[in-house]
N, C-alpha and C positions, 0 to 999 in steps of 0.2 A: 588537451587534458584527458579526454576520453573519446572512444569511438562511439558515435551516435547512430542509433538505429531509428530511422524516421517513424513518426507517429502513424499508427494504423489502428483500425477498428476491426476486431475479430470476435469469434465466438469464445466462450470460456475455455473449451478444450484446446482450441487453436492457440490462445494466448499462453496457456500453461506449457504446451508443447514447444512453442517458440522459445520461452524462457529456459526450458530444460535443454533444448538443442543448443542454445547459445552457451549455456554453462558447460555442457559436454564438449563443445567445440573449443572453448577457452582452455579446458583441461588438456585436450588432445594436442592443441597447438602451443600450449604453455605460454599464453599471451601474458605480457607484462603491463599492457595498457588497459585500463578499465573499459567496459562496455556499458553504455547508458541507453536505455530504451524507454519510450513513452508509448502508451497505447490506451485504447478504449474497448468497450465491450458491447456486442450486439448479438443476440438479445441480452437483456440484463441477466446477471448470473450470481448465484451464491457460490463463493469459494470457501471450502472447509479446510481448516488446518490439517496438517499431515496426519496427526493422531487423534483428531477430534471426532467424537461420536456424532452421529447424524440423526439420532432418534427424535430430536426436537423438531425436525423439519416436517411441515405439513405439505406433503407432495401434491395433494389435490389443489391447495391454494397456489403453489408455485406453478403448476400446470395451467391453472386458470389465468394467472398473471403473466404467462409466457416467460417464466424465469428459469434459466438453466441451473444445473448444479455441477460443480467440478471440484476436485480435490487438489490442493496445492502441494508443491514440493516442500514448502516451508511450514513451520508450526503456527501456533496461535489459534485464535478463535475465528468464527465465520465472519465473512463480510458480504454485503450486498453490493455488487459492482454495477452501478447504473449511471447516474449523472456525475461522473468523476473523471479524473485523469490518473492513470496508473503508471508508476515508474518501476523499472528494474535496473539494478546496478550489479555488475559482475566484475570481480577483481581477484587477484591472488591475495591470500591472507597477508603475505609479506609486503604487499603494496601499502598497507596501512601501518601507521606508527604503532598502534596497539591492536593489531588484527587478531591476536590470539585471545584477547579479552572481549567477550561477546558484547557487553553493554558499551564498552569504549568504541568498538568497531561500528556499532549502530550509530553512535553519536558522531563519529568521524564521517561516515557516509552521509548522514542526515545533515551535517554541517554544510554540505554542498547545496542542499535545498534551502537552508536558512539564508545563505548568501544570495541565492537566486530570488527568493521571495522579498528580500530586502530591496532589491532593484525595483520590485513592483510596489514598494511602499508598505509591505506587510512584514511586521516584526514578529518572527516566530521564536519560540524557545522550547526547552525540554520540560515537559510537565512534571509536576511532583509525583513521586510514587505514592499510590494509594493502596490500601488493602484490597487485594483481588477477591471479588465476590465470585466464587466458583459457579454460581448459578447463572452468571452472564454468559450467553452464547455469542453475543454480538461483540466483535473485537473493539469497536470504537468506544464502548462503555468501560473499557479496562485501561488503566494508566500504568505504564511500566517504568517511567522515568527516562525512557529512550524515545518516547513519542514526541511529535512536534505539535505544539499547542499555540493558540492565539488567545492571549489574555486568560489563560487557565483552562481553555476549552480545546479539546482535541480536534485537530484539522487533518493530520496525516497519521495513519496507522501503518506500521511496517512489520515485516517478518523476514526471517533469514533461514537459509540452510547452508551447510558447508559440505564440500565434497572434494577429496583429493587435493587439499591445499587451496581451494578456491571458495569464495563467498558469493552467494546470490542473495541480494537483499531486494525485496520489492515492496511496494506500498501503495496505498489508496489515498489520493488527494481529493477530498470531497469538494466538488464544485457546487452541488446542491443535493438535498435529500428530501425524501418523502417520509416524514415522521410517522404518519398513520400506517404506511406500508411496512416500515421497519418494525413497528410495534405488532402488526399482524403476523409478520414472519417469525420474529424472535420471542413473541409473547412476553415482552418486558418493556417497561417505560423507557422511552428515549427522550432525555431531557436536554433542552437547549443550554442548560447550565453545564452540561458535560461535553457536548460536541458543538462544532460550528462548521461553516462551509464558506467558500469563496463568495457566493452570492450574498451572504450576510455581511461579510467583511468589506468587500469591494464590489458592489453591484455592477459597476461599469467595466470590470475586468472580464474579458471574454476568454473562453478556452483557447482560442487561437493566440491571444496575447500571452497566455501562460506557457503554452507549448513553445512559442517562439523564443521566449526568454530562457526557459529550461533547457532548450536544445543547444544553446550557444556554449560551446566548450571554452 
Protein backbone atom coordinates (compact mmCIF):
# COMPACT_ATOMS: atom_id res chain seq x y z
CA UNK A 1 0.00 0.00 0.00
CA UNK A 2 2.82 2.43 0.83
CA UNK A 3 6.58 2.67 1.21
CA UNK A 4 7.30 2.81 4.95
CA UNK A 5 10.15 4.87 6.37
CA UNK A 6 11.00 3.27 9.76
CA UNK A 7 10.41 5.22 12.97
CA UNK A 8 13.30 7.38 14.14
CA UNK A 9 13.84 10.11 16.70
CA UNK A 10 15.50 13.31 15.46
CA UNK A 11 15.83 17.01 16.17
CA UNK A 12 13.15 19.32 14.81
CA UNK A 13 15.32 20.65 11.99
CA UNK A 14 16.34 17.11 11.03
CA UNK A 15 12.71 15.96 10.93
CA UNK A 16 11.63 18.84 8.72
CA UNK A 17 14.60 18.30 6.39
CA UNK A 18 13.79 14.59 6.06
CA UNK A 19 10.18 15.38 5.16
CA UNK A 20 11.30 18.04 2.68
CA UNK A 21 13.88 15.72 1.10
CA UNK A 22 11.33 12.90 0.80
CA UNK A 23 8.86 15.24 -0.90
CA UNK A 24 11.47 16.54 -3.33
CA UNK A 25 12.69 13.01 -4.07
CA UNK A 26 9.11 11.89 -4.77
CA UNK A 27 8.70 14.76 -7.23
CA UNK A 28 12.02 14.11 -8.99
CA UNK A 29 11.38 10.37 -9.27
CA UNK A 30 7.67 10.87 -10.04
CA UNK A 31 6.71 8.13 -7.59
CA UNK A 32 3.22 6.68 -7.82
CA UNK A 33 3.31 4.80 -4.50
CA UNK A 34 2.75 6.79 -1.26
CA UNK A 35 5.51 7.23 1.31
CA UNK A 36 4.58 6.86 4.97
CA UNK A 37 6.94 7.87 7.75
CA UNK A 38 6.73 7.81 11.55
CA UNK A 39 9.03 9.78 13.81
CA UNK A 40 9.70 11.34 17.20
CA UNK A 41 11.47 14.48 18.42
CA UNK A 42 14.45 15.05 20.71
CA UNK A 43 14.70 17.53 22.23
CA UNK A 44 11.07 18.66 22.38
CA UNK A 45 10.33 21.21 19.68
CA UNK A 46 7.84 23.89 18.73
CA UNK A 47 6.97 23.76 15.03
CA UNK A 48 5.49 26.89 13.53
CA UNK A 49 3.16 26.90 10.54
CA UNK A 50 4.68 28.10 7.29
CA UNK A 51 3.19 31.61 7.53
CA UNK A 52 2.59 31.83 11.27
CA UNK A 53 3.91 34.79 13.26
CA UNK A 54 6.23 33.86 16.11
CA UNK A 55 5.91 36.93 18.31
CA UNK A 56 3.92 34.98 20.90
CA UNK A 57 6.90 32.78 21.75
CA UNK A 58 8.77 33.29 25.02
CA UNK A 59 12.24 32.32 23.88
CA UNK A 60 13.69 32.54 27.38
CA UNK A 61 11.11 30.02 28.61
CA UNK A 62 11.80 27.69 25.68
CA UNK A 63 15.54 27.89 26.29
CA UNK A 64 15.00 27.15 29.98
CA UNK A 65 12.86 24.12 29.10
CA UNK A 66 15.32 22.96 26.37
CA UNK A 67 12.68 23.25 23.65
CA UNK A 68 13.78 23.88 20.06
CA UNK A 69 11.92 25.92 17.42
CA UNK A 70 11.51 24.99 13.76
CA UNK A 71 9.30 26.17 10.90
CA UNK A 72 7.26 23.64 8.94
CA UNK A 73 6.70 23.39 5.20
CA UNK A 74 3.00 23.13 5.99
CA UNK A 75 0.53 25.75 7.18
CA UNK A 76 -1.54 25.94 10.33
CA UNK A 77 -0.71 26.94 13.90
CA UNK A 78 2.11 25.96 16.23
CA UNK A 79 2.53 22.57 17.89
CA UNK A 80 4.66 21.37 20.77
CA UNK A 81 6.21 18.09 19.64
CA UNK A 82 7.11 16.20 22.78
CA UNK A 83 5.44 12.99 23.96
CA UNK A 84 3.87 12.08 20.64
CA UNK A 85 4.18 10.09 17.43
CA UNK A 86 4.36 12.14 14.27
CA UNK A 87 3.43 10.82 10.84
CA UNK A 88 4.05 12.10 7.34
CA UNK A 89 2.35 10.90 4.16
CA UNK A 90 3.53 11.86 0.69
CA UNK A 91 1.70 11.01 -2.53
CA UNK A 92 0.78 12.38 -5.95
CA UNK A 93 -2.40 14.46 -5.94
CA UNK A 94 -3.67 12.05 -8.61
CA UNK A 95 -3.29 9.09 -6.21
CA UNK A 96 -6.30 10.30 -4.23
CA UNK A 97 -9.90 10.15 -5.42
CA UNK A 98 -10.43 13.83 -4.58
CA UNK A 99 -6.85 15.02 -4.35
CA UNK A 100 -7.56 18.45 -5.83
CA UNK A 101 -10.04 19.20 -3.02
CA UNK A 102 -8.08 20.07 0.10
CA UNK A 103 -10.52 18.99 2.84
CA UNK A 104 -11.42 15.79 0.95
CA UNK A 105 -7.74 14.93 0.55
CA UNK A 106 -7.16 15.44 4.28
CA UNK A 107 -10.00 13.10 5.06
CA UNK A 108 -8.90 10.47 2.55
CA UNK A 109 -5.36 10.34 3.96
CA UNK A 110 -6.61 10.50 7.55
CA UNK A 111 -8.94 7.60 6.78
CA UNK A 112 -5.84 5.39 6.82
CA UNK A 113 -5.26 6.42 10.45
CA UNK A 114 -8.91 5.79 11.33
CA UNK A 115 -8.59 2.22 10.05
CA UNK A 116 -5.33 1.64 11.92
CA UNK A 117 -6.64 2.97 15.23
CA UNK A 118 -9.74 0.82 14.87
CA UNK A 119 -7.40 -2.19 15.04
CA UNK A 120 -6.22 -0.82 18.40
CA UNK A 121 -9.80 -0.54 19.63
CA UNK A 122 -9.92 3.25 19.30
CA UNK A 123 -12.77 4.68 17.24
CA UNK A 124 -11.79 8.01 15.68
CA UNK A 125 -13.86 10.36 13.56
CA UNK A 126 -13.66 13.81 12.03
CA UNK A 127 -14.43 16.59 14.48
CA UNK A 128 -17.14 19.10 13.92
CA UNK A 129 -16.02 22.38 12.46
CA UNK A 130 -16.01 25.09 15.12
CA UNK A 131 -15.53 28.84 14.71
CA UNK A 132 -11.80 29.48 14.59
CA UNK A 133 -10.67 31.81 17.34
CA UNK A 134 -7.79 33.59 15.72
CA UNK A 135 -6.22 34.28 19.11
CA UNK A 136 -5.33 30.59 19.44
CA UNK A 137 -1.70 29.95 18.55
CA UNK A 138 -1.84 26.27 19.57
CA UNK A 139 -2.99 24.05 16.70
CA UNK A 140 -4.70 21.41 18.86
CA UNK A 141 -7.24 23.97 20.12
CA UNK A 142 -8.54 24.59 16.59
CA UNK A 143 -11.04 22.26 14.90
CA UNK A 144 -11.23 22.33 11.09
CA UNK A 145 -13.54 19.42 10.34
CA UNK A 146 -10.60 17.42 8.95
CA UNK A 147 -9.02 16.68 12.33
CA UNK A 148 -9.23 13.27 13.96
CA UNK A 149 -11.09 13.22 17.24
CA UNK A 150 -12.04 10.75 19.94
CA UNK A 151 -15.47 11.39 21.41
CA UNK A 152 -15.39 15.00 20.29
CA UNK A 153 -11.88 15.76 21.55
CA UNK A 154 -8.96 16.30 19.18
CA UNK A 155 -6.29 13.59 19.18
CA UNK A 156 -4.51 14.11 15.85
CA UNK A 157 -3.81 17.48 14.27
CA UNK A 158 -2.58 17.51 10.66
CA UNK A 159 -1.29 20.00 8.10
CA UNK A 160 -0.55 19.89 4.37
CA UNK A 161 1.57 21.44 1.68
CA UNK A 162 1.43 20.88 -2.07
CA UNK A 163 4.27 21.08 -4.56
CA UNK A 164 4.49 20.17 -8.26
CA UNK A 165 1.51 17.81 -8.17
CA UNK A 166 2.41 16.15 -4.85
CA UNK A 167 0.99 16.36 -1.33
CA UNK A 168 2.87 16.22 1.95
CA UNK A 169 0.54 15.73 4.90
CA UNK A 170 1.99 15.33 8.35
CA UNK A 171 0.46 15.35 11.78
CA UNK A 172 0.86 14.99 15.51
CA UNK A 173 -0.62 11.99 17.34
CA UNK A 174 -0.70 12.97 21.02
CA UNK A 175 0.54 10.14 23.21
CA UNK A 176 0.55 12.32 26.32
CA UNK A 177 0.76 16.02 27.07
CA UNK A 178 1.78 18.40 29.83
CA UNK A 179 -1.12 20.84 30.15
CA UNK A 180 0.76 23.21 32.45
CA UNK A 181 3.68 23.44 30.03
CA UNK A 182 1.37 24.02 27.06
CA UNK A 183 -0.41 26.81 28.90
CA UNK A 184 2.95 28.40 29.78
CA UNK A 185 4.12 28.29 26.16
CA UNK A 186 0.92 29.40 24.44
CA UNK A 187 -0.49 31.59 27.22
CA UNK A 188 -3.98 30.15 26.73
CA UNK A 189 -6.14 27.61 28.53
CA UNK A 190 -5.72 24.02 27.34
CA UNK A 191 -8.91 22.19 28.22
CA UNK A 192 -9.31 18.41 28.41
CA UNK A 193 -12.74 19.04 26.86
CA UNK A 194 -10.97 20.08 23.66
CA UNK A 195 -8.05 17.66 23.35
CA UNK A 196 -7.16 14.14 24.47
CA UNK A 197 -4.25 11.72 24.22
CA UNK A 198 -3.54 8.01 23.97
CA UNK A 199 -2.63 7.78 27.66
CA UNK A 200 -6.15 8.94 28.54
CA UNK A 201 -7.93 6.75 26.01
CA UNK A 202 -5.95 3.50 26.28
CA UNK A 203 -3.38 3.63 29.13
CA UNK A 204 -2.00 0.16 28.36
CA UNK A 205 -1.24 0.98 24.73
CA UNK A 206 2.48 1.70 24.29
CA UNK A 207 4.16 3.82 21.64
CA UNK A 208 5.76 0.64 20.34
CA UNK A 209 2.32 -0.96 19.94
CA UNK A 210 1.07 2.04 17.97
CA UNK A 211 4.14 2.25 15.75
CA UNK A 212 3.93 -1.46 14.95
CA UNK A 213 0.30 -1.27 13.84
CA UNK A 214 0.68 2.00 11.93
CA UNK A 215 3.72 0.70 10.05
CA UNK A 216 1.91 -2.31 8.61
CA UNK A 217 1.01 -1.57 5.01
